[in-house]
mmCIF file of the N, C-alpha and C atoms, coordinates in Angstrom:
data_MODEL
# 
_entry.id   MODEL 
# 
loop_
_atom_site.group_PDB 
_atom_site.id 
_atom_site.type_symbol 
_atom_site.label_atom_id 
_atom_site.label_alt_id 
_atom_site.label_comp_id 
_atom_site.label_asym_id 
_atom_site.label_entity_id 
_atom_site.label_seq_id 
_atom_site.pdbx_PDB_ins_code 
_atom_site.Cartn_x 
_atom_site.Cartn_y 
_atom_site.Cartn_z 
_atom_site.occupancy 
_atom_site.B_iso_or_equiv 
_atom_site.pdbx_formal_charge 
_atom_site.auth_seq_id 
_atom_site.auth_comp_id 
_atom_site.auth_asym_id 
_atom_site.auth_atom_id 
_atom_site.pdbx_PDB_model_num 
ATOM 1   N N  . MET A 1 1  ? 100.947 168.214 139.658 1.00 0.00 ? 1  MET A N  1 
ATOM 2   C CA . MET A 1 1  ? 101.143 166.823 140.040 1.00 0.00 ? 1  MET A CA 1 
ATOM 3   C C  . MET A 1 1  ? 100.019 166.338 139.362 1.00 0.00 ? 1  MET A C  1 
ATOM 4   N N  . THR A 1 2  ? 99.999  165.347 138.602 1.00 0.00 ? 2  THR A N  1 
ATOM 5   C CA . THR A 1 2  ? 99.184  164.347 137.534 1.00 0.00 ? 2  THR A CA 1 
ATOM 6   C C  . THR A 1 2  ? 98.498  163.178 138.444 1.00 0.00 ? 2  THR A C  1 
ATOM 7   N N  . ASP A 1 3  ? 97.695  162.990 138.556 1.00 0.00 ? 3  ASP A N  1 
ATOM 8   C CA . ASP A 1 3  ? 97.079  161.173 138.831 1.00 0.00 ? 3  ASP A CA 1 
ATOM 9   C C  . ASP A 1 3  ? 97.278  160.263 137.859 1.00 0.00 ? 3  ASP A C  1 
ATOM 10  N N  . SER A 1 4  ? 98.215  159.331 138.437 1.00 0.00 ? 4  SER A N  1 
ATOM 11  C CA . SER A 1 4  ? 98.554  157.909 137.283 1.00 0.00 ? 4  SER A CA 1 
ATOM 12  C C  . SER A 1 4  ? 97.584  157.326 137.140 1.00 0.00 ? 4  SER A C  1 
ATOM 13  N N  . HIS A 1 5  ? 96.561  156.990 137.950 1.00 0.00 ? 5  HIS A N  1 
ATOM 14  C CA . HIS A 1 5  ? 95.468  156.245 138.031 1.00 0.00 ? 5  HIS A CA 1 
ATOM 15  C C  . HIS A 1 5  ? 94.266  156.877 137.405 1.00 0.00 ? 5  HIS A C  1 
ATOM 16  N N  . ALA A 1 6  ? 93.865  158.180 136.949 1.00 0.00 ? 6  ALA A N  1 
ATOM 17  C CA . ALA A 1 6  ? 92.902  158.548 136.349 1.00 0.00 ? 6  ALA A CA 1 
ATOM 18  C C  . ALA A 1 6  ? 92.549  158.016 135.023 1.00 0.00 ? 6  ALA A C  1 
ATOM 19  N N  . ASP A 1 7  ? 93.741  157.545 134.149 1.00 0.00 ? 7  ASP A N  1 
ATOM 20  C CA . ASP A 1 7  ? 93.428  157.012 132.930 1.00 0.00 ? 7  ASP A CA 1 
ATOM 21  C C  . ASP A 1 7  ? 94.204  155.663 132.906 1.00 0.00 ? 7  ASP A C  1 
ATOM 22  N N  . ALA A 1 8  ? 94.055  155.082 133.657 1.00 0.00 ? 8  ALA A N  1 
ATOM 23  C CA . ALA A 1 8  ? 94.476  153.635 134.254 1.00 0.00 ? 8  ALA A CA 1 
ATOM 24  C C  . ALA A 1 8  ? 93.089  152.369 133.552 1.00 0.00 ? 8  ALA A C  1 
ATOM 25  N N  . HIS A 1 9  ? 92.463  152.767 134.172 1.00 0.00 ? 9  HIS A N  1 
ATOM 26  C CA . HIS A 1 9  ? 91.441  151.972 133.126 1.00 0.00 ? 9  HIS A CA 1 
ATOM 27  C C  . HIS A 1 9  ? 90.101  152.821 132.125 1.00 0.00 ? 9  HIS A C  1 
ATOM 28  N N  . ALA A 1 10 ? 90.403  152.125 131.204 1.00 0.00 ? 10 ALA A N  1 
ATOM 29  C CA . ALA A 1 10 ? 89.302  152.576 130.064 1.00 0.00 ? 10 ALA A CA 1 
ATOM 30  C C  . ALA A 1 10 ? 87.651  152.793 130.745 1.00 0.00 ? 10 ALA A C  1 
ATOM 31  N N  . SER A 1 11 ? 87.321  152.297 131.505 1.00 0.00 ? 11 SER A N  1 
ATOM 32  C CA . SER A 1 11 ? 85.656  151.722 132.096 1.00 0.00 ? 11 SER A CA 1 
ATOM 33  C C  . SER A 1 11 ? 85.505  152.866 133.038 1.00 0.00 ? 11 SER A C  1 
ATOM 34  N N  . ASP A 1 12 ? 86.305  153.297 133.463 1.00 0.00 ? 12 ASP A N  1 
ATOM 35  C CA . ASP A 1 12 ? 86.636  154.092 134.873 1.00 0.00 ? 12 ASP A CA 1 
ATOM 36  C C  . ASP A 1 12 ? 86.179  155.723 134.332 1.00 0.00 ? 12 ASP A C  1 
ATOM 37  N N  . ALA A 1 13 ? 86.448  155.743 132.789 1.00 0.00 ? 13 ALA A N  1 
ATOM 38  C CA . ALA A 1 13 ? 85.574  157.322 132.092 1.00 0.00 ? 13 ALA A CA 1 
ATOM 39  C C  . ALA A 1 13 ? 84.122  156.859 132.226 1.00 0.00 ? 13 ALA A C  1 
ATOM 40  N N  . MET A 1 14 ? 83.301  156.130 132.215 1.00 0.00 ? 14 MET A N  1 
ATOM 41  C CA . MET A 1 14 ? 82.042  156.103 132.088 1.00 0.00 ? 14 MET A CA 1 
ATOM 42  C C  . MET A 1 14 ? 81.500  155.938 133.597 1.00 0.00 ? 14 MET A C  1 
ATOM 43  N N  . ALA A 1 15 ? 81.942  155.461 134.882 1.00 0.00 ? 15 ALA A N  1 
ATOM 44  C CA . ALA A 1 15 ? 81.650  155.084 135.933 1.00 0.00 ? 15 ALA A CA 1 
ATOM 45  C C  . ALA A 1 15 ? 81.727  156.566 136.736 1.00 0.00 ? 15 ALA A C  1 
ATOM 46  N N  . GLY A 1 16 ? 82.713  157.610 136.433 1.00 0.00 ? 16 GLY A N  1 
ATOM 47  C CA . GLY A 1 16 ? 82.653  158.730 137.267 1.00 0.00 ? 16 GLY A CA 1 
ATOM 48  C C  . GLY A 1 16 ? 84.327  158.526 138.071 1.00 0.00 ? 16 GLY A C  1 
ATOM 49  N N  . PRO A 1 17 ? 84.429  159.001 138.635 1.00 0.00 ? 17 PRO A N  1 
ATOM 50  C CA . PRO A 1 17 ? 85.570  159.403 139.612 1.00 0.00 ? 17 PRO A CA 1 
ATOM 51  C C  . PRO A 1 17 ? 85.821  158.093 140.521 1.00 0.00 ? 17 PRO A C  1 
ATOM 52  N N  . HIS A 1 18 ? 86.866  157.509 140.857 1.00 0.00 ? 18 HIS A N  1 
ATOM 53  C CA . HIS A 1 18 ? 87.107  156.801 142.056 1.00 0.00 ? 18 HIS A CA 1 
ATOM 54  C C  . HIS A 1 18 ? 86.634  157.453 143.587 1.00 0.00 ? 18 HIS A C  1 
ATOM 55  N N  . GLY A 1 19 ? 85.819  157.462 144.787 1.00 0.00 ? 19 GLY A N  1 
ATOM 56  C CA . GLY A 1 19 ? 85.922  157.848 145.706 1.00 0.00 ? 19 GLY A CA 1 
ATOM 57  C C  . GLY A 1 19 ? 84.868  158.591 145.829 1.00 0.00 ? 19 GLY A C  1 
ATOM 58  N N  . SER A 1 20 ? 84.170  159.064 144.214 1.00 0.00 ? 20 SER A N  1 
ATOM 59  C CA . SER A 1 20 ? 82.922  159.949 144.840 1.00 0.00 ? 20 SER A CA 1 
ATOM 60  C C  . SER A 1 20 ? 81.729  159.135 144.754 1.00 0.00 ? 20 SER A C  1 
ATOM 61  N N  . ALA A 1 21 ? 80.650  159.959 145.272 1.00 0.00 ? 21 ALA A N  1 
ATOM 62  C CA . ALA A 1 21 ? 79.417  159.333 145.474 1.00 0.00 ? 21 ALA A CA 1 
ATOM 63  C C  . ALA A 1 21 ? 78.256  159.089 144.243 1.00 0.00 ? 21 ALA A C  1 
ATOM 64  N N  . ALA A 1 22 ? 78.705  158.887 143.058 1.00 0.00 ? 22 ALA A N  1 
ATOM 65  C CA . ALA A 1 22 ? 78.131  158.621 142.011 1.00 0.00 ? 22 ALA A CA 1 
ATOM 66  C C  . ALA A 1 22 ? 78.888  157.321 141.361 1.00 0.00 ? 22 ALA A C  1 
ATOM 67  N N  . ASP A 1 23 ? 80.167  156.698 142.270 1.00 0.00 ? 23 ASP A N  1 
ATOM 68  C CA . ASP A 1 23 ? 80.624  155.396 141.794 1.00 0.00 ? 23 ASP A CA 1 
ATOM 69  C C  . ASP A 1 23 ? 80.397  154.229 142.251 1.00 0.00 ? 23 ASP A C  1 
ATOM 70  N N  . HIS A 1 24 ? 80.082  153.371 141.616 1.00 0.00 ? 24 HIS A N  1 
ATOM 71  C CA . HIS A 1 24 ? 79.931  151.908 141.565 1.00 0.00 ? 24 HIS A CA 1 
ATOM 72  C C  . HIS A 1 24 ? 78.654  151.581 142.538 1.00 0.00 ? 24 HIS A C  1 
ATOM 73  N N  . GLY A 1 25 ? 77.356  152.593 141.669 1.00 0.00 ? 25 GLY A N  1 
ATOM 74  C CA . GLY A 1 25 ? 76.118  152.160 142.435 1.00 0.00 ? 25 GLY A CA 1 
ATOM 75  C C  . GLY A 1 25 ? 75.816  152.466 143.537 1.00 0.00 ? 25 GLY A C  1 
ATOM 76  N N  . ALA A 1 26 ? 76.254  153.798 144.003 1.00 0.00 ? 26 ALA A N  1 
ATOM 77  C CA . ALA A 1 26 ? 75.995  153.952 145.358 1.00 0.00 ? 26 ALA A CA 1 
ATOM 78  C C  . ALA A 1 26 ? 74.696  154.397 145.572 1.00 0.00 ? 26 ALA A C  1 
ATOM 79  N N  . ASP A 1 27 ? 73.678  154.806 144.965 1.00 0.00 ? 27 ASP A N  1 
ATOM 80  C CA . ASP A 1 27 ? 72.156  155.340 144.599 1.00 0.00 ? 27 ASP A CA 1 
ATOM 81  C C  . ASP A 1 27 ? 71.839  153.867 144.705 1.00 0.00 ? 27 ASP A C  1 
ATOM 82  N N  . HIS A 1 28 ? 70.372  153.719 145.689 1.00 0.00 ? 28 HIS A N  1 
ATOM 83  C CA . HIS A 1 28 ? 69.719  152.664 145.479 1.00 0.00 ? 28 HIS A CA 1 
ATOM 84  C C  . HIS A 1 28 ? 68.815  152.147 144.415 1.00 0.00 ? 28 HIS A C  1 
ATOM 85  N N  . GLY A 1 29 ? 69.221  151.083 143.856 1.00 0.00 ? 29 GLY A N  1 
ATOM 86  C CA . GLY A 1 29 ? 68.933  150.662 142.710 1.00 0.00 ? 29 GLY A CA 1 
ATOM 87  C C  . GLY A 1 29 ? 69.230  151.006 141.243 1.00 0.00 ? 29 GLY A C  1 
ATOM 88  N N  . HIS A 1 30 ? 70.365  151.817 141.556 1.00 0.00 ? 30 HIS A N  1 
ATOM 89  C CA . HIS A 1 30 ? 71.301  151.760 139.742 1.00 0.00 ? 30 HIS A CA 1 
ATOM 90  C C  . HIS A 1 30 ? 72.609  150.970 140.253 1.00 0.00 ? 30 HIS A C  1 
ATOM 91  N N  . ASP A 1 31 ? 72.843  150.851 138.558 1.00 0.00 ? 31 ASP A N  1 
ATOM 92  C CA . ASP A 1 31 ? 74.140  150.565 138.572 1.00 0.00 ? 31 ASP A CA 1 
ATOM 93  C C  . ASP A 1 31 ? 74.685  150.985 137.464 1.00 0.00 ? 31 ASP A C  1 
ATOM 94  N N  . ASP A 1 32 ? 75.996  151.595 138.003 1.00 0.00 ? 32 ASP A N  1 
ATOM 95  C CA . ASP A 1 32 ? 76.681  152.763 137.216 1.00 0.00 ? 32 ASP A CA 1 
ATOM 96  C C  . ASP A 1 32 ? 77.521  151.546 136.234 1.00 0.00 ? 32 ASP A C  1 
ATOM 97  N N  . HIS A 1 33 ? 77.590  150.245 136.555 1.00 0.00 ? 33 HIS A N  1 
ATOM 98  C CA . HIS A 1 33 ? 78.592  149.545 135.549 1.00 0.00 ? 33 HIS A CA 1 
ATOM 99  C C  . HIS A 1 33 ? 77.537  148.908 134.619 1.00 0.00 ? 33 HIS A C  1 
ATOM 100 N N  . ALA A 1 34 ? 76.227  149.152 134.316 1.00 0.00 ? 34 ALA A N  1 
ATOM 101 C CA . ALA A 1 34 ? 75.606  148.384 133.340 1.00 0.00 ? 34 ALA A CA 1 
ATOM 102 C C  . ALA A 1 34 ? 75.574  146.770 133.309 1.00 0.00 ? 34 ALA A C  1 
ATOM 103 N N  . HIS A 1 35 ? 75.488  146.220 134.503 1.00 0.00 ? 35 HIS A N  1 
ATOM 104 C CA . HIS A 1 35 ? 75.323  144.720 134.467 1.00 0.00 ? 35 HIS A CA 1 
ATOM 105 C C  . HIS A 1 35 ? 74.187  144.702 134.566 1.00 0.00 ? 35 HIS A C  1 
ATOM 106 N N  . ASP A 1 36 ? 73.399  143.291 133.928 1.00 0.00 ? 36 ASP A N  1 
ATOM 107 C CA . ASP A 1 36 ? 72.640  142.722 133.464 1.00 0.00 ? 36 ASP A CA 1 
ATOM 108 C C  . ASP A 1 36 ? 71.639  142.157 134.859 1.00 0.00 ? 36 ASP A C  1 
ATOM 109 N N  . ALA A 1 37 ? 70.897  142.068 134.848 1.00 0.00 ? 37 ALA A N  1 
ATOM 110 C CA . ALA A 1 37 ? 69.713  141.376 136.153 1.00 0.00 ? 37 ALA A CA 1 
ATOM 111 C C  . ALA A 1 37 ? 69.125  140.135 135.388 1.00 0.00 ? 37 ALA A C  1 
ATOM 112 N N  . ALA A 1 38 ? 69.868  140.011 134.140 1.00 0.00 ? 38 ALA A N  1 
ATOM 113 C CA . ALA A 1 38 ? 69.664  138.475 133.658 1.00 0.00 ? 38 ALA A CA 1 
ATOM 114 C C  . ALA A 1 38 ? 69.476  137.229 134.269 1.00 0.00 ? 38 ALA A C  1 
ATOM 115 N N  . ALA A 1 39 ? 68.937  136.299 134.166 1.00 0.00 ? 39 ALA A N  1 
ATOM 116 C CA . ALA A 1 39 ? 68.883  134.826 135.127 1.00 0.00 ? 39 ALA A CA 1 
ATOM 117 C C  . ALA A 1 39 ? 70.054  134.238 134.354 1.00 0.00 ? 39 ALA A C  1 
ATOM 118 N N  . ASP A 1 40 ? 70.602  133.526 135.185 1.00 0.00 ? 40 ASP A N  1 
ATOM 119 C CA . ASP A 1 40 ? 71.854  132.181 134.843 1.00 0.00 ? 40 ASP A CA 1 
ATOM 120 C C  . ASP A 1 40 ? 70.902  131.695 133.673 1.00 0.00 ? 40 ASP A C  1 
ATOM 121 N N  . GLY A 1 41 ? 71.665  130.754 132.762 1.00 0.00 ? 41 GLY A N  1 
ATOM 122 C CA . GLY A 1 41 ? 71.632  129.990 131.435 1.00 0.00 ? 41 GLY A CA 1 
ATOM 123 C C  . GLY A 1 41 ? 71.264  128.608 132.055 1.00 0.00 ? 41 GLY A C  1 
ATOM 124 N N  . PRO A 1 42 ? 71.252  127.668 131.477 1.00 0.00 ? 42 PRO A N  1 
ATOM 125 C CA . PRO A 1 42 ? 71.092  126.598 131.727 1.00 0.00 ? 42 PRO A CA 1 
ATOM 126 C C  . PRO A 1 42 ? 72.090  125.715 131.904 1.00 0.00 ? 42 PRO A C  1 
ATOM 127 N N  . ILE A 1 43 ? 72.046  124.505 132.815 1.00 0.00 ? 43 ILE A N  1 
ATOM 128 C CA . ILE A 1 43 ? 73.358  123.811 133.227 1.00 0.00 ? 43 ILE A CA 1 
ATOM 129 C C  . ILE A 1 43 ? 73.662  122.897 132.152 1.00 0.00 ? 43 ILE A C  1 
ATOM 130 N N  . ASP A 1 44 ? 75.018  123.004 131.915 1.00 0.00 ? 44 ASP A N  1 
ATOM 131 C CA . ASP A 1 44 ? 75.423  122.300 130.993 1.00 0.00 ? 44 ASP A CA 1 
ATOM 132 C C  . ASP A 1 44 ? 75.907  121.014 131.085 1.00 0.00 ? 44 ASP A C  1 
ATOM 133 N N  . LEU A 1 45 ? 75.134  119.850 131.448 1.00 0.00 ? 45 LEU A N  1 
ATOM 134 C CA . LEU A 1 45 ? 74.908  118.719 131.515 1.00 0.00 ? 45 LEU A CA 1 
ATOM 135 C C  . LEU A 1 45 ? 76.273  117.722 131.285 1.00 0.00 ? 45 LEU A C  1 
ATOM 136 N N  . PRO A 1 46 ? 76.716  117.628 129.740 1.00 0.00 ? 46 PRO A N  1 
ATOM 137 C CA . PRO A 1 46 ? 77.550  117.245 129.815 1.00 0.00 ? 46 PRO A CA 1 
ATOM 138 C C  . PRO A 1 46 ? 79.253  118.091 129.685 1.00 0.00 ? 46 PRO A C  1 
ATOM 139 N N  . ALA A 1 47 ? 78.665  119.269 130.162 1.00 0.00 ? 47 ALA A N  1 
ATOM 140 C CA . ALA A 1 47 ? 80.602  119.756 130.574 1.00 0.00 ? 47 ALA A CA 1 
ATOM 141 C C  . ALA A 1 47 ? 80.647  119.117 132.096 1.00 0.00 ? 47 ALA A C  1 
ATOM 142 N N  . TRP A 1 48 ? 79.629  119.134 132.810 1.00 0.00 ? 48 TRP A N  1 
ATOM 143 C CA . TRP A 1 48 ? 79.693  118.518 134.216 1.00 0.00 ? 48 TRP A CA 1 
ATOM 144 C C  . TRP A 1 48 ? 80.084  117.319 134.313 1.00 0.00 ? 48 TRP A C  1 
ATOM 145 N N  . GLY A 1 49 ? 79.430  116.298 133.557 1.00 0.00 ? 49 GLY A N  1 
ATOM 146 C CA . GLY A 1 49 ? 79.484  115.060 133.333 1.00 0.00 ? 49 GLY A CA 1 
ATOM 147 C C  . GLY A 1 49 ? 81.313  114.926 132.973 1.00 0.00 ? 49 GLY A C  1 
ATOM 148 N N  . ALA A 1 50 ? 81.638  115.721 131.882 1.00 0.00 ? 50 ALA A N  1 
ATOM 149 C CA . ALA A 1 50 ? 83.403  115.156 131.448 1.00 0.00 ? 50 ALA A CA 1 
ATOM 150 C C  . ALA A 1 50 ? 83.792  115.684 132.624 1.00 0.00 ? 50 ALA A C  1 
ATOM 151 N N  . GLY A 1 51 ? 83.790  116.714 133.314 1.00 0.00 ? 51 GLY A N  1 
ATOM 152 C CA . GLY A 1 51 ? 84.723  117.021 134.492 1.00 0.00 ? 51 GLY A CA 1 
ATOM 153 C C  . GLY A 1 51 ? 84.852  116.084 135.715 1.00 0.00 ? 51 GLY A C  1 
ATOM 154 N N  . ALA A 1 52 ? 83.318  115.337 135.935 1.00 0.00 ? 52 ALA A N  1 
ATOM 155 C CA . ALA A 1 52 ? 83.232  114.454 136.530 1.00 0.00 ? 52 ALA A CA 1 
ATOM 156 C C  . ALA A 1 52 ? 83.963  113.003 136.302 1.00 0.00 ? 52 ALA A C  1 
ATOM 157 N N  . LEU A 1 53 ? 83.798  112.519 135.372 1.00 0.00 ? 53 LEU A N  1 
ATOM 158 C CA . LEU A 1 53 ? 84.304  112.041 134.513 1.00 0.00 ? 53 LEU A CA 1 
ATOM 159 C C  . LEU A 1 53 ? 86.361  111.910 134.667 1.00 0.00 ? 53 LEU A C  1 
ATOM 160 N N  . GLY A 1 54 ? 86.462  112.982 134.424 1.00 0.00 ? 54 GLY A N  1 
ATOM 161 C CA . GLY A 1 54 ? 88.142  113.562 135.016 1.00 0.00 ? 54 GLY A CA 1 
ATOM 162 C C  . GLY A 1 54 ? 88.274  113.140 135.696 1.00 0.00 ? 54 GLY A C  1 
ATOM 163 N N  . ILE A 1 55 ? 87.637  113.889 136.800 1.00 0.00 ? 55 ILE A N  1 
ATOM 164 C CA . ILE A 1 55 ? 88.149  113.750 138.166 1.00 0.00 ? 55 ILE A CA 1 
ATOM 165 C C  . ILE A 1 55 ? 88.263  112.290 138.863 1.00 0.00 ? 55 ILE A C  1 
ATOM 166 N N  . ALA A 1 56 ? 86.930  111.311 138.393 1.00 0.00 ? 56 ALA A N  1 
ATOM 167 C CA . ALA A 1 56 ? 86.814  109.990 138.653 1.00 0.00 ? 56 ALA A CA 1 
ATOM 168 C C  . ALA A 1 56 ? 88.536  109.419 138.266 1.00 0.00 ? 56 ALA A C  1 
ATOM 169 N N  . LEU A 1 57 ? 88.689  109.565 136.696 1.00 0.00 ? 57 LEU A N  1 
ATOM 170 C CA . LEU A 1 57 ? 89.645  108.681 135.803 1.00 0.00 ? 57 LEU A CA 1 
ATOM 171 C C  . LEU A 1 57 ? 91.260  109.485 136.761 1.00 0.00 ? 57 LEU A C  1 
ATOM 172 N N  . GLY A 1 58 ? 91.121  110.610 137.361 1.00 0.00 ? 58 GLY A N  1 
ATOM 173 C CA . GLY A 1 58 ? 92.424  111.144 137.918 1.00 0.00 ? 58 GLY A CA 1 
ATOM 174 C C  . GLY A 1 58 ? 92.574  110.245 139.065 1.00 0.00 ? 58 GLY A C  1 
ATOM 175 N N  . LEU A 1 59 ? 91.620  110.167 139.561 1.00 0.00 ? 59 LEU A N  1 
ATOM 176 C CA . LEU A 1 59 ? 91.614  109.354 141.286 1.00 0.00 ? 59 LEU A CA 1 
ATOM 177 C C  . LEU A 1 59 ? 92.201  107.582 140.865 1.00 0.00 ? 59 LEU A C  1 
ATOM 178 N N  . VAL A 1 60 ? 91.455  107.484 139.777 1.00 0.00 ? 60 VAL A N  1 
ATOM 179 C CA . VAL A 1 60 ? 92.159  105.740 139.554 1.00 0.00 ? 60 VAL A CA 1 
ATOM 180 C C  . VAL A 1 60 ? 93.904  105.901 139.658 1.00 0.00 ? 60 VAL A C  1 
ATOM 181 N N  . VAL A 1 61 ? 93.748  107.070 138.657 1.00 0.00 ? 61 VAL A N  1 
ATOM 182 C CA . VAL A 1 61 ? 95.573  106.584 138.728 1.00 0.00 ? 61 VAL A CA 1 
ATOM 183 C C  . VAL A 1 61 ? 96.363  107.060 139.887 1.00 0.00 ? 61 VAL A C  1 
ATOM 184 N N  . VAL A 1 62 ? 95.827  107.866 140.357 1.00 0.00 ? 62 VAL A N  1 
ATOM 185 C CA . VAL A 1 62 ? 96.610  108.384 141.999 1.00 0.00 ? 62 VAL A CA 1 
ATOM 186 C C  . VAL A 1 62 ? 96.631  106.702 142.691 1.00 0.00 ? 62 VAL A C  1 
ATOM 187 N N  . ILE A 1 63 ? 95.087  106.552 142.769 1.00 0.00 ? 63 ILE A N  1 
ATOM 188 C CA . ILE A 1 63 ? 95.355  104.685 143.824 1.00 0.00 ? 63 ILE A CA 1 
ATOM 189 C C  . ILE A 1 63 ? 95.918  103.824 143.046 1.00 0.00 ? 63 ILE A C  1 
ATOM 190 N N  . GLY A 1 64 ? 96.022  103.698 141.711 1.00 0.00 ? 64 GLY A N  1 
ATOM 191 C CA . GLY A 1 64 ? 97.052  102.880 140.634 1.00 0.00 ? 64 GLY A CA 1 
ATOM 192 C C  . GLY A 1 64 ? 98.499  103.045 141.029 1.00 0.00 ? 64 GLY A C  1 
ATOM 193 N N  . ILE A 1 65 ? 98.806  104.308 141.260 1.00 0.00 ? 65 ILE A N  1 
ATOM 194 C CA . ILE A 1 65 ? 99.846  104.639 141.452 1.00 0.00 ? 65 ILE A CA 1 
ATOM 195 C C  . ILE A 1 65 ? 100.580 104.456 143.164 1.00 0.00 ? 65 ILE A C  1 
ATOM 196 N N  . ALA A 1 66 ? 99.690  104.990 144.093 1.00 0.00 ? 66 ALA A N  1 
ATOM 197 C CA . ALA A 1 66 ? 99.958  104.855 145.541 1.00 0.00 ? 66 ALA A CA 1 
ATOM 198 C C  . ALA A 1 66 ? 99.806  102.575 145.689 1.00 0.00 ? 66 ALA A C  1 
ATOM 199 N N  . VAL A 1 67 ? 99.018  102.189 144.767 1.00 0.00 ? 67 VAL A N  1 
ATOM 200 C CA . VAL A 1 67 ? 99.129  100.732 144.919 1.00 0.00 ? 67 VAL A CA 1 
ATOM 201 C C  . VAL A 1 67 ? 100.633 99.955  144.562 1.00 0.00 ? 67 VAL A C  1 
ATOM 202 N N  . ALA A 1 68 ? 100.964 100.537 143.144 1.00 0.00 ? 68 ALA A N  1 
ATOM 203 C CA . ALA A 1 68 ? 102.168 100.412 142.761 1.00 0.00 ? 68 ALA A CA 1 
ATOM 204 C C  . ALA A 1 68 ? 103.230 100.450 143.579 1.00 0.00 ? 68 ALA A C  1 
ATOM 205 N N  . SER A 1 69 ? 103.321 102.225 144.378 1.00 0.00 ? 69 SER A N  1 
ATOM 206 C CA . SER A 1 69 ? 104.493 102.034 144.489 1.00 0.00 ? 69 SER A CA 1 
ATOM 207 C C  . SER A 1 69 ? 104.370 101.461 146.516 1.00 0.00 ? 69 SER A C  1 
ATOM 208 N N  . GLY A 1 70 ? 103.779 101.073 146.490 1.00 0.00 ? 70 GLY A N  1 
ATOM 209 C CA . GLY A 1 70 ? 103.520 100.332 147.945 1.00 0.00 ? 70 GLY A CA 1 
ATOM 210 C C  . GLY A 1 70 ? 103.072 100.890 148.912 1.00 0.00 ? 70 GLY A C  1 
ATOM 211 N N  . THR A 1 71 ? 102.415 102.423 148.534 1.00 0.00 ? 71 THR A N  1 
ATOM 212 C CA . THR A 1 71 ? 101.926 103.075 150.105 1.00 0.00 ? 71 THR A CA 1 
ATOM 213 C C  . THR A 1 71 ? 100.566 102.876 150.463 1.00 0.00 ? 71 THR A C  1 
ATOM 214 N N  . LEU A 1 72 ? 99.748  102.127 149.262 1.00 0.00 ? 72 LEU A N  1 
ATOM 215 C CA . LEU A 1 72 ? 98.459  101.969 149.462 1.00 0.00 ? 72 LEU A CA 1 
ATOM 216 C C  . LEU A 1 72 ? 98.415  100.299 149.314 1.00 0.00 ? 72 LEU A C  1 
ATOM 217 N N  . ARG A 1 73 ? 98.256  99.787  150.399 1.00 0.00 ? 73 ARG A N  1 
ATOM 218 C CA . ARG A 1 73 ? 97.362  98.024  149.916 1.00 0.00 ? 73 ARG A CA 1 
ATOM 219 C C  . ARG A 1 73 ? 96.524  97.703  150.188 1.00 0.00 ? 73 ARG A C  1 
ATOM 220 N N  . PHE A 1 74 ? 95.684  96.942  149.547 1.00 0.00 ? 74 PHE A N  1 
ATOM 221 C CA . PHE A 1 74 ? 94.509  96.303  149.907 1.00 0.00 ? 74 PHE A CA 1 
ATOM 222 C C  . PHE A 1 74 ? 94.632  94.846  150.465 1.00 0.00 ? 74 PHE A C  1 
# 
């Protein structure tokens, strides 16, 4: 009987078999998957501003439809 999960993920070959003590950084201070400990980058203010503007304009449209349909009255 063969294990169908054994070759399902290419990265598993580098991390070791699932369920072993060597899998997923079980020992303190060691990362089997080689993730960086780098700090996050700067905040992209134009992107966040565009997202906030999109949400605000979407709410204007929703309120306009609610007023036009008579659901919301001023």
